[in-house]
Structures are given as C-alpha cells and as structure tokens.
C-alpha positions as CSV (number, residue, x, y, z in Angstrom):
1,M,-5.6,35.3,-28.9
2,R,-8.4,32.9,-29.0
3,T,-6.4,30.2,-30.5
4,S,-4.1,29.7,-27.6
5,F,-7.6,30.1,-25.3
6,I,-8.5,26.9,-27.1
7,L,-5.3,24.7,-27.2
8,I,-4.1,25.8,-23.5
9,C,-8.1,24.6,-22.4
10,L,-7.9,21.4,-24.9
11,I,-4.2,20.7,-23.0
12,F,-5.8,21.0,-19.3
13,I,-8.9,18.6,-20.5
14,A,-6.4,16.5,-22.2
15,S,-3.9,16.0,-18.8
16,I,-7.3,15.2,-16.8
17,V,-8.5,12.6,-19.0
18,F,-4.8,11.1,-18.9
19,S,-4.5,11.3,-15.1
20,Q,-7.5,10.1,-14.5
21,E,-7.2,6.9,-11.4
22,L,-8.3,3.7,-13.5
23,A,-8.6,0.3,-12.6
24,L,-7.4,-2.8,-13.9
25,V,-11.0,-5.3,-14.4
26,R,-11.3,-8.5,-15.8
27,L,-14.8,-9.2,-18.0
28,G,-14.5,-13.0,-18.9
29,D,-11.3,-13.8,-19.6
30,Q,-9.8,-10.3,-20.8
31,F,-8.4,-7.2,-18.8
32,G,-9.2,-4.1,-19.7
33,F,-9.7,-1.0,-17.3
34,I,-12.3,1.7,-15.8
35,N,-12.6,5.1,-13.9
36,R,-14.1,5.8,-11.0
37,S,-17.7,6.8,-12.7
38,G,-17.3,2.4,-13.7
39,E,-17.3,3.1,-17.6
40,L,-15.0,1.1,-19.3
41,V,-12.5,3.5,-20.2
42,I,-9.4,0.6,-22.4
43,K,-11.8,-1.9,-23.3
44,P,-11.4,-5.4,-21.7
45,Q,-8.9,-6.6,-24.5
46,Y,-6.1,-8.4,-23.0
47,V,-5.8,-11.7,-22.3
48,K,-3.1,-10.6,-18.9
49,A,-2.3,-7.0,-17.7
50,K,-0.9,-5.2,-15.2
51,S,-2.5,-2.6,-12.7
52,F,-0.9,1.3,-14.1
53,S,2.3,1.9,-12.3
54,G,2.6,6.4,-13.2
55,D,1.1,6.1,-16.4
56,L,2.1,3.3,-17.7
57,A,0.9,-0.1,-17.5
58,A,1.5,-3.4,-19.0
59,V,-0.4,-6.1,-20.7
60,L,0.4,-9.0,-22.4
61,V,-0.6,-9.5,-26.4
62,N,0.2,-12.2,-28.4
63,D,2.5,-13.8,-25.1
64,K,5.3,-10.7,-25.4
65,W,4.7,-7.8,-23.1
66,G,4.2,-4.2,-23.4
67,F,3.2,-1.0,-21.9
68,I,-0.1,1.7,-23.0
69,N,-0.7,4.4,-21.4
70,R,-3.9,6.0,-19.3
71,S,-5.8,6.7,-23.2
72,G,-4.9,3.5,-23.5
73,E,-1.9,3.2,-26.7
74,M,0.7,1.6,-27.3
75,V,4.4,3.9,-26.1
76,I,6.4,0.6,-25.0
77,E,6.4,-2.2,-27.8
78,P,5.2,-5.6,-26.7
79,I,8.7,-7.3,-27.0
80,Y,9.4,-8.0,-23.7
81,D,9.2,-11.5,-22.0
82,A,8.7,-10.4,-18.3
83,V,8.0,-7.1,-17.0
84,K,7.7,-5.6,-13.6
85,N,6.4,-2.2,-12.9
86,F,7.2,1.0,-13.7
87,D,9.1,4.0,-10.9
88,S,9.9,7.2,-11.0
89,G,10.4,6.4,-15.2
90,V,12.8,3.4,-14.9
91,A,10.6,-0.3,-14.9
92,I,12.8,-4.0,-15.6
93,V,12.1,-5.9,-18.1
94,A,13.7,-9.1,-19.6
95,K,14.4,-10.2,-23.6
96,D,15.6,-13.4,-24.4
97,K,16.2,-14.2,-21.1
98,V,18.3,-10.6,-20.2
99,W,16.8,-8.7,-18.1
100,R,17.8,-4.8,-18.5
101,Y,16.7,-1.5,-17.4
102,I,14.4,0.9,-20.1
103,D,12.7,4.0,-19.0
104,S,9.5,4.9,-20.2
105,T,9.9,5.5,-24.0
106,G,11.5,1.6,-23.8
107,K,15.0,2.7,-24.3
108,D,17.2,0.9,-22.2
109,I,19.6,2.0,-20.2
110,T,23.0,1.8,-20.0
111,N,24.4,4.0,-17.7
112,F,23.5,2.7,-13.9
113,P,25.7,1.4,-11.8
114,P,26.5,-2.8,-12.4
115,S,25.3,-4.9,-9.9
116,D,25.3,-8.9,-9.2
117,K,21.5,-8.5,-8.9
118,M,18.7,-6.3,-10.6
119,Y,16.5,-3.9,-8.0
120,D,13.2,-2.8,-8.6
121,F,13.1,1.6,-8.1
122,K,10.7,2.5,-5.5
123,E,10.9,5.8,-5.0
124,G,13.5,6.7,-7.2
125,R,16.1,4.6,-5.4
126,A,17.2,1.6,-6.4
127,I,19.6,-1.5,-3.9
128,F,22.6,-2.8,-6.0
129,R,25.1,-5.6,-4.4
130,N,28.6,-5.6,-5.1
131,G,29.7,-9.1,-3.6
132,E,27.7,-9.7,-0.2
133,G,27.5,-5.5,0.0
134,V,24.3,-3.1,-1.1
135,G,23.9,0.2,-1.8
136,F,21.3,2.7,-4.0
137,F,21.2,5.0,-6.0
138,D,19.4,7.0,-7.9
139,N,16.9,7.0,-11.2
140,N,19.9,9.1,-13.3
141,G,23.0,6.8,-12.0
142,N,24.2,8.5,-9.4
143,I,25.4,6.5,-6.6
144,I,24.2,7.4,-3.2
145,V,25.3,5.5,-0.9
146,E,28.0,2.1,-1.6
147,A,27.8,-1.2,-1.0
148,E,28.6,-1.2,2.0
149,Y,25.6,-2.2,4.0
150,E,24.3,-6.0,4.6
151,N,20.7,-5.1,3.5
152,I,19.0,-2.7,2.4
153,K,14.6,-3.0,1.9
154,P,12.7,-0.9,-0.7
155,F,12.3,2.8,0.3
156,R,8.7,3.4,1.2
157,N,7.6,7.0,2.4
158,G,10.9,8.4,2.1
159,Y,13.1,6.0,3.8
160,A,15.3,2.4,3.6
161,K,15.5,0.2,6.8
162,A,18.9,-1.2,6.4
163,R,21.7,-2.9,8.2
164,K,24.9,-2.8,9.3
165,H,26.9,-5.2,11.5
166,G,24.0,-7.3,11.9
167,R,21.9,-3.8,13.5
168,W,18.9,-1.9,11.8
169,G,18.5,1.3,11.6
170,Y,16.5,3.8,8.9
171,L,18.1,5.6,6.2
172,D,16.9,8.9,3.8
173,K,16.7,8.8,0.0
174,N,20.4,11.2,0.9
175,G,21.7,8.3,2.6
176,N,21.6,9.9,5.7
177,V,21.4,7.9,8.8
178,A,17.6,8.6,9.7
179,I,17.7,5.9,12.6
180,S,20.3,4.6,14.1
181,F,21.6,1.6,13.7
182,D,21.2,0.1,17.0
183,Y,18.2,-2.1,16.5
184,D,17.5,-5.6,16.0
185,D,14.3,-4.7,14.3
186,L,12.0,-2.0,13.6
187,A,8.6,-0.6,12.5
188,P,8.2,0.6,9.4
189,Y,9.4,4.2,9.5
190,D,7.4,7.9,7.9
191,G,9.3,10.1,10.1
192,G,7.7,9.9,12.9
193,V,6.9,8.1,16.2
194,I,8.2,3.8,15.3
195,W,8.4,1.0,17.5
196,G,12.1,-0.3,17.9
197,R,13.2,-3.7,19.7
198,K,16.9,-4.2,21.4
199,G,17.1,-7.4,22.3
200,T,13.7,-8.6,24.2
201,A,13.1,-5.2,24.8
202,Y,10.1,-3.3,23.5
203,G,9.9,0.7,22.9
204,V,9.0,3.6,20.9
205,V,11.9,5.1,18.6
206,F,11.5,8.9,18.2
207,N,14.2,11.6,17.4
208,N,17.0,8.6,17.9
209,N,15.8,8.1,21.4
210,F,14.1,4.5,22.2
211,S,12.4,4.7,25.3
212,I,11.1,1.2,27.2
213,V,8.1,0.0,27.2
214,E,7.8,-2.3,30.1
215,N,6.5,-5.7,30.2
216,A,5.8,-5.4,26.5
217,N,6.7,-8.8,24.4
218,E,5.3,-7.0,21.1
219,I,4.8,-3.6,19.8
220,W,2.4,-3.0,16.0
221,D,2.3,0.1,14.1
222,F,1.0,3.3,14.9
223,G,-1.9,4.0,13.0
224,P,-4.3,7.0,12.6
225,D,-5.0,8.5,15.2
226,G,-1.7,8.1,17.1
227,L,-2.5,5.1,19.4
228,A,-0.6,1.1,18.6
229,H,-1.7,-1.6,19.9
230,A,0.6,-3.7,22.2
231,R,0.8,-6.8,24.6
232,I,1.7,-7.9,27.8
233,G,2.0,-11.2,28.2
234,K,-0.9,-12.7,26.1
235,S,-3.5,-9.7,26.6
236,I,-3.2,-6.7,24.4
237,G,-4.3,-3.0,24.9
238,F,-2.7,0.5,23.6
239,I,0.0,3.0,23.9
240,N,1.0,6.7,23.2
241,K,3.4,8.0,21.5
242,E,5.7,8.3,24.2
243,G,5.2,4.6,25.2
244,E,2.5,5.1,28.3
245,W,-0.5,2.2,28.6
246,V,-3.7,4.9,28.0
247,I,-5.5,1.6,27.8
248,Q,-4.6,-1.4,30.4
249,P,-4.1,-4.8,28.1
250,Q,-6.9,-6.9,28.4
251,F,-7.9,-8.5,24.6
252,I,-6.8,-10.9,23.1
253,K,-7.3,-9.8,19.5
254,V,-7.8,-5.9,18.4
255,R,-7.5,-3.8,15.0
256,T,-5.8,-0.4,15.3
257,F,-7.5,3.0,16.1
258,S,-8.9,5.2,13.1
259,N,-11.7,7.8,13.8
260,G,-11.4,7.3,17.1
261,L,-13.0,3.7,17.0
262,A,-10.9,0.4,17.3
263,P,-12.1,-2.8,16.7
264,V,-11.6,-5.4,19.6
265,N,-12.0,-8.9,20.8
266,I,-14.1,-10.2,23.7
267,N,-14.8,-13.7,24.0
268,G,-14.7,-14.5,20.1
269,L,-17.3,-11.2,19.6
270,W,-15.9,-8.3,17.6
271,G,-16.9,-5.1,18.9
272,Y,-15.4,-1.1,19.3
273,I,-14.2,1.0,21.8
274,N,-13.2,4.5,22.4
275,N,-9.8,5.3,23.2
276,N,-11.3,5.6,26.6
277,G,-11.3,1.9,26.1
278,D,-15.4,2.5,27.1
279,W,-17.4,0.2,24.1
280,V,-19.1,2.5,21.7
281,I,-20.3,-0.1,19.0
282,Q,-21.3,-4.0,21.9
283,P,-19.5,-6.8,20.3
284,I,-21.7,-8.8,18.4
285,Y,-20.1,-9.5,15.5
286,N,-17.6,-12.1,13.9
287,D,-15.6,-10.0,12.7
288,A,-14.9,-6.3,12.2
289,E,-12.0,-4.2,10.4
290,I,-11.7,-0.3,11.2
291,F,-13.5,2.9,10.2
292,S,-12.2,4.7,6.5
293,D,-12.7,8.3,5.8
294,D,-15.9,7.7,5.0
295,G,-17.5,7.0,7.9
296,L,-17.8,3.1,7.7
297,A,-16.8,0.2,8.5
298,P,-16.2,-3.5,7.0
299,V,-18.3,-5.5,10.1
300,K,-19.1,-9.6,9.3
301,V,-22.1,-11.1,10.6
302,K,-21.7,-14.3,7.7
303,K,-20.7,-12.2,5.2
304,W,-19.8,-8.6,5.3
305,G,-21.8,-5.2,5.4
306,F,-20.5,-1.9,6.4
307,I,-22.0,-0.1,9.5
308,N,-21.8,4.0,10.5
309,S,-19.6,5.0,13.9
310,S,-23.5,4.8,15.9
311,G,-23.7,1.1,14.9
312,K,-26.0,1.3,12.4
313,I,-26.1,-0.6,9.7
314,I,-25.6,1.7,6.2
315,I,-25.0,-1.6,3.8
316,S,-26.5,-4.8,4.2
317,P,-24.0,-7.9,5.4
318,N,-24.6,-9.0,1.6
319,Y,-20.7,-9.2,0.6
320,D,-16.4,-11.1,0.8
321,I,-14.2,-8.8,0.6
322,T,-10.4,-8.8,1.0
323,V,-7.1,-7.0,1.0
324,I,-6.1,-6.2,-1.9
325,G,-3.0,-3.3,-2.8
326,V,-2.1,-2.8,0.7
327,Q,0.6,-1.0,1.4
328,I,3.5,0.2,4.4
329,F,1.2,3.0,6.9
330,N,-2.1,2.0,4.3
331,F,-4.1,0.5,7.1
332,K,-7.9,0.8,5.1
333,G,-6.5,-2.1,2.5
334,K,-10.8,-3.5,3.4
335,G,-13.5,-1.4,3.2
336,F,-13.9,2.4,1.7
337,V,-11.2,3.6,0.2
338,N,-11.4,7.2,-1.2
339,G,-15.5,6.6,-1.7
340,L,-15.6,3.1,-2.7
341,A,-15.4,-0.3,-1.8
342,R,-14.2,-3.5,-3.3
343,V,-16.6,-6.4,-2.6
344,K,-17.6,-9.5,-4.1
345,S,-20.8,-10.5,-4.4
346,K,-21.6,-14.9,-5.7
347,R,-18.4,-15.2,-7.2
348,L,-17.9,-11.9,-9.1
349,W,-16.6,-8.7,-7.7
350,G,-17.4,-5.3,-8.2
351,F,-17.0,-1.3,-6.7
352,I,-19.5,0.0,-4.3
353,D,-20.0,3.5,-2.6
354,V,-21.2,4.7,0.4
355,S,-24.7,4.3,-0.4
356,G,-24.0,0.6,-1.4
357,N,-24.4,1.9,-5.1
358,L,-22.6,-0.1,-7.5
359,L,-20.2,1.4,-9.9
360,G,-20.5,1.0,-13.4
361,N,-24.4,-1.2,-12.7
362,R,-21.5,-3.9,-13.4
363,W,-19.6,-7.1,-12.0
364,Y,-16.5,-8.7,-13.2
365,Q,-14.3,-11.9,-12.4
366,N,-12.0,-9.7,-10.6
367,V,-11.1,-6.0,-9.8
368,E,-8.3,-4.5,-8.4
369,L,-7.8,-1.3,-6.4
370,F,-7.2,2.4,-8.4
371,N,-4.6,4.2,-9.0
C-alpha cells in the first residue's frame, strides 16, 4: 500500500512539472526556457527554438529541427529541415524538401486525405484542398466537410470562418453551419455576438439574426465588458450587444472596454472613461492600453509604466512594451497576463510582476509569452 501511495505521489508531482508553463528566452546567442518563478528549467543551449505548442517545442540542433518535451528531453530526433508547431498531436515537418504530417512520437501519418496543399491543424481540424474547393478533416483522418467551400479559415474558439458562393459564414467543428452564408464580412466568432457586414451596412449578428447599426461605417470586435466601439463618419463611440449606442460617437481613437474602463484619445492625449462615457482618468498620456485582470493598465509618458483603476502610477514609466502572442479574442497582448508583463529596458527583455519586481532578477535578449 505504501509503495502504491508513493508511486501515485511521484506521478502527480511529475505531471505538475511536465505541464508547467514555460517561456522561451534568449540569453546571449542561445535559447532556453524559464518557468513562472524565473528559473531556467531548460538551460540556453539551442541556436534556434520555438515556444511550446502543447507539450512539445521545436529546437534546432546541428542545422536540423527536432522536438523536446517540457523536461528538456529530446522526444523527436532533430532530422528535419523545417517544422511547424504541434496542434492536437500533429505537426507539419519538411525533410529532403518533402512536407509531411507527423504525430507526437515523430511517426509519419499517412492516412490523411490527399490535398493540393498542406495546412496546419488548429483545434484538432485541418483544411484540405481539392482543386478550387476546400474542406476539413480531424486528426484521425476523418473528413468532416467535403471540399465544397471556396475558403475556410483556421479554427479559433471552436469555429471556422468559411466562404461559399462568395458569401461568408461560420462552421462548427462538426461541419454544421453556425452562422449562415449571408455576409460580405464577419468578425471572429466564439459563439456570442459579433459584428457583420452586408454590402455597406454594418450590424450585430446573434442567433443568425442581423441587426443594422444605423449609419455605422465600421464596427470593431466586442471586448471583455460586452461593448464594441463603432464609427459614424470619423467619430467613434460604443455600442452594446443589441447594437444600441451607449456612448455616442465623439472620439477619434479608442480601445476596447475592460474591467469597466476604456482608453480614449482626445486632442492627442489618452485617458479612460467608464461605460457611462464619464472621464475617470483624465487624458494626460501619450498612449494607453486596456486594463488587465490584474487591475493595471500600461500608459505611456515618454516610456511605459502601469497605473491602477484610480489613475495612480503603480510602476514607474521606465519601459518599452509590445504586443506578442496575440490571438483572436485576446485583448490583453500588452500589459499583464496572469500576473506578469513582458517589458523592455535598455535593449533587454524580461518579465515584471504587479509590484514591478523583475522575474528571476534577470534580463534577456528576448522573451516570449508563457504557455
């Protein structure tokens, strides 16, 4: 019994270590990986490497690509000339100028549908092309949708944007029509309310119903607070998910609402308004980004710092920041993500926590987001 208990504990500990989030870093001319404590868990040793996708990361050894796991063990030998990321246990790799699919053990996959072009897997689905038409299949090689569409975009959040007879709609992973093919353009979809366009008319789409937002000539994606900014002429305001104006168009530049506040620009300077359109933080900044779930937002004076929702500077403006790893519906590419922000100081990159402490007390030539 004691032996079984110890074995279970070891498996549990191993699973925690194996699944820990890691970030790709470059120290000098070599790449390695750190954990969220700032420890170098895979020491810099590779001339090139990619971030983890699933539990595998591509690394370059002697001019050939292979894959390591989160413990740093080489699980797919470096024999490839080029590689793409794993998704759903499948990756596209090139060897001797021939592209192919492999599984997470490095074995060639040969039962996938023939295609005039190879496409990456996204969320367990990959597109295949047959002449002028495209369809998609799953990671077991089962065709879900025949090649009857003119275009299919990669899956995101369970849906793929597709075009048929010149019109756009959305398909779910089973090939069912989630949004009918009636639109000239559509926003990224996650099952909720999005904007759509028919001809020159912009509106909101929900349950396959299209409600026009009168006189709008552009609508942006709905943010975390359920509001989207929209424009009439050259002025921007905010609408709700019913397509109603909740803040009248009056700004030239804005960003989305998050945690009850939105950055807006007036007379060349940025501040923050609440969802009633009232100023909460006066426009005094050269630039400003949205608030993260950690309660801080990046603002720029000459460089970037971070304020709280009262406008108090919590981290002095001593940094550069940039968007990396941005995905659809991820409005928090700049600033804090799960307690850490990627920042640059004196040409070096690192992570700081919400108190401004440097993760691991170390700067790098480059760092990527944790995953």
